[in-house]
C-alpha positions, 0 to 999 in steps of 0.5 A, a space after each residue: 582348369 575351367 574357363 571361368 577360372 582361366 578368365 579370372 586368372 587372366 584378368 588378375 594377371 592383367 591387373 584389371 577389375 571386373 568393371 574395366 573388363 566389362 567396359 572393354 567388352 561392352 557387357 555388364 559387370 555381372 556378366 563378367 562375374 558369371 563367366 569367372 564363376 562358371 555360371 555362364 559361358 561367354 557368347 561366341 561373338 565375345 570369344 575373339 574380343 576376350 582373346 585380344 584383351 588377354 593376348 591369348 589364342 582361342 585354343 588356349 582359352 577354350 582348351 587350355 593349350 598353346 600351339 606347339 610352335 609357340 611352346 617350342 619358341 618360348 622354351 628356346 627363348 627361355 633357354 637362350 636367356 639362361 645361357 646368356 645370363 650365365 655367360 654374362 655373369 662369368 664374363 663380369 666375374 672374370 673382369 672383377 677377378 682380373 682387377 683384383 689380380 692387378 691390385 695384388 700385382 702392384 702390392 707385391 712387385 713394388 714393395 716386396 720384389 722391388 720392381 721398377 715402379 714404372 714397369 710395374 705400373 705399366 703392367 698394372 695398367 695393361 692388366 686393368 685394360 684387359 679386365 676392362 675389355 672383358 667386362 665391356 665386351 661381356 656387357 655388350 654381347 650378353 645384354 641383361 633383359 630390359 625391364 618394361 617398368 619405368 625407372 624410379 626417379 630417385 634411383 635414376 638420380 642416385 645413379 647419375 650422382 654416383 656416375 659423377 662421383 666415379 668420374 671425379 674419383 677416376 681423375 683424382 686417382 690417376 692424378 695422385 697415382 702418376 704424381 706420387 707413383 704410389 700405385 700400391 697405396 692410391 688404390 685405397 681411394 676406391 675404398 673411399 669411393 665405395 663408402 661415399 657411394 653407399 652414403 649417397 644411396 643412404 641419404 637418398 633412401 632416407 629422403 625418400 622415406 621422409 617424403 613418403 611419410 
């Protein structure tokens, strides 16, 4: 890859125009254009400012290579991220599976096996506690990489509204379940919660589309 093509791709990656690059390097736009079309080479005193602007080394710019230590560190970092991503997915998946097993336990033990509702409910809460521990532990140890982009205000508001709805449903679910002791039926409240959550997302999405128009 030629130096001109390399400079062109680096500028595009940074999202800069030729005018912006020219202003930062104290040259004319025509000069930047000649660099990128290989009509001329950057002067020696412009190599360091160009490298600082595009966050690369002189070796990478002139010879198209990175230092071996940088290549190894980036490769190791990517490998570690992939492993953590897999462990995080496995841990959360196990937590969700155990939640489903807890629901199945209640649905079978009380109406089918005629187990004491109090005993069955206690075991149900214990299983849910294990599932919650696994999920929280996984999310804390294997954190998802943070995005640098600012969160969309609409998405942030939707998340806050859904968090409030979730807290309300937790209170309603526990209150109704303990009062009626119908744990094998009250789990349906979470199906209602899921529907309401999707409706809230749809409402905000439609409002956002309307505002854009």
